[in-house]
C-alpha positions in Angstrom: 47.4 20.5 15.4 48.4 22.0 12.0 52.0 20.7 12.2 50.7 17.1 12.8 48.3 17.4 9.9 51.1 18.6 7.6 53.4 15.8 8.7 50.7 13.1 8.2 49.9 14.5 4.7 53.6 14.3 3.8 53.9 10.7 5.1 50.6 9.7 3.4 51.6 11.2 0.1 54.8 9.1 0.0 53.0 6.0 1.2 50.1 6.1 -1.2 51.9 7.4 -4.3 54.7 4.8 -4.2 54.6 2.1 -6.8 54.1 -1.4 -5.4 57.2 -3.5 -5.1 56.1 -6.2 -7.7 55.6 -3.4 -10.2 59.0 -2.0 -9.4 60.6 -5.4 -10.0 58.7 -5.8 -13.3 59.9 -2.4 -14.5 63.5 -3.3 -13.8 63.1 -6.3 -16.2 61.3 -4.2 -18.8 64.0 -1.5 -18.8 66.8 -3.9 -19.3 66.1 -4.0 -23.0 66.9 -7.6 -23.7 67.5 -8.6 -27.4 64.0 -10.0 -27.9 62.5 -6.7 -26.7 64.7 -4.7 -29.0 63.8 -7.0 -31.9 60.1 -6.6 -31.2 60.3 -2.8 -31.0 62.3 -2.7 -34.2 59.9 -4.9 -36.1 56.8 -3.1 -34.7 58.2 0.2 -35.7 59.0 -1.1 -39.2 55.5 -2.5 -39.7 53.9 0.8 -38.5 56.2 2.9 -40.6 55.4 0.9 -43.8 51.7 1.1 -43.2 51.9 4.9 -42.4 53.9 5.5 -45.5 51.5 3.6 -47.7 48.4 5.3 -46.1 49.9 8.8 -46.3 50.9 8.4 -50.0 47.4 7.0 -50.8 45.6 9.9 -49.1 47.8 12.6 -50.6 47.8 11.1 -54.1 44.1 10.6 -54.5 42.1 12.3 -51.8 41.5 15.7 -53.5 43.4 18.2 -51.5 44.3 16.3 -48.4 47.4 17.3 -46.5 48.9 14.7 -44.3 52.2 14.7 -42.5 53.9 11.3 -42.7 53.7 9.1 -39.6 56.7 9.2 -37.4 56.5 6.1 -35.3 52.9 6.3 -34.3 49.9 4.1 -35.2 47.8 6.9 -36.6 47.6 9.6 -39.1 46.1 13.1 -38.9 45.0 14.1 -42.4 43.6 17.5 -43.1 41.0 18.3 -45.8 40.6 22.0 -44.8 41.9 23.1 -48.2 39.4 20.8 -50.0 36.6 23.3 -50.9 34.0 20.6 -51.4 34.6 19.1 -48.0 34.7 22.4 -46.2 31.5 23.4 -48.0 29.6 20.3 -47.1 30.6 20.0 -43.4 30.6 22.6 -40.7 32.7 20.6 -38.2 35.2 17.8 -38.1 32.7 15.9 -35.9 30.1 16.1 -38.7 32.8 15.1 -41.2 33.8 12.0 -39.1 30.2 11.0 -38.6 29.4 11.2 -42.3 32.5 9.2 -43.1 31.4 6.5 -40.6 27.8 6.5 -41.9 28.8 6.4 -45.5 31.7 4.1 -45.6 31.9 2.3 -42.2 35.3 3.8 -41.5 35.6 5.2 -38.0 37.8 8.2 -37.4 38.1 10.7 -34.6 37.4 14.4 -35.3 40.3 16.7 -35.1 38.4 18.8 -32.6 38.9 16.0 -30.1 42.6 16.8 -30.3 42.4 20.5 -29.9 41.9 21.6 -33.5 39.2 24.2 -34.3 35.9 22.4 -34.8 35.8 23.9 -38.3 39.1 22.3 -39.3 38.4 19.2 -41.5 40.9 17.1 -39.7 40.5 13.4 -38.7 42.6 11.0 -36.7 42.9 7.7 -38.4 44.1 4.6 -36.6 46.3 2.3 -38.8 46.2 -0.9 -36.6 43.5 -3.0 -38.1 45.7 -5.9 -39.1 47.0 -9.2 -37.7 50.1 -8.1 -35.9 51.6 -11.6 -35.7 51.3 -12.1 -39.5 52.7 -8.7 -40.2 55.6 -9.1 -37.8 56.5 -12.5 -39.3 56.6 -11.0 -42.8 58.2 -7.6 -42.3 61.7 -9.0 -42.8 60.8 -9.1 -46.5 60.8 -5.3 -46.7 63.9 -3.2 -46.8 62.0 -0.1 -45.7 63.7 2.5 -43.5 62.3 5.7 -42.0 62.9 9.1 -43.5 62.6 8.1 -47.2 59.3 9.9 -47.6 58.7 13.0 -49.7 55.3 14.7 -49.8 55.2 14.4 -53.6 55.8 10.6 -53.5 52.8 8.7 -54.6 52.0 5.0 -54.5 53.6 4.4 -57.9 57.0 5.0 -56.2 56.2 2.9 -53.1 57.7 -0.6 -53.4 55.9 -2.1 -50.4 52.3 -1.7 -51.7 52.1 -5.4 -52.3 53.3 -6.2 -48.7 50.7 -3.8 -47.2 47.9 -5.3 -49.4 48.8 -8.8 -48.4 49.4 -8.2 -44.7 47.0 -5.3 -43.9 44.0 -5.7 -46.1 41.6 -3.9 -43.7 43.9 -0.9 -43.6 44.0 -0.9 -47.4 40.2 -1.2 -47.6 39.7 1.6 -45.1 42.0 4.0 -47.0 40.2 3.0 -50.2 36.8 3.7 -48.6 38.0 7.1 -47.4 39.2 8.0 -50.9 35.9 6.9 -52.3 34.0 9.0 -49.8 36.0 12.1 -50.6 35.6 11.4 -54.3 31.8 11.3 -53.9 31.9 14.7 -52.1 33.9 16.2 -54.9 31.6 15.0 -57.7 
């Protein structure tokens, strides 16, 4: 009986784990990388890169001890205030830090502990996608931004796309400003 069970399990695993034919056909089309798909990916990457550069510069420049690696194609940042003594003294966990930020400023962030960081690390995951994607995509051609031009010491004064971000992504700009204000209150 055991050989029959093993054979049936083998057949069932192939039958039930196969992707349905319509999905296979759709995947073929998606992987062909037609020009409109390439253009969309390029524009999306550029929009997210500009927003990440702006946000990283703003947090590092004015957020009292924040460390933040520049975004590299993602739609979020992972700033760290562990070296900011006032933040570390006021909060015992990143969950407490994230809740206080939400309660105080209305900015939602996920605690770093959700992503495997020690609960005591003052890290947050910030999403940068609160903007009208259609508007931003239609306007991104005005920017000559390219990835890899970021230096940790660069502030907003050296960033030539601040106006574009303010015009096309006001909610992101307001969220970053609210975070900076929140951190400033803690430090005063």
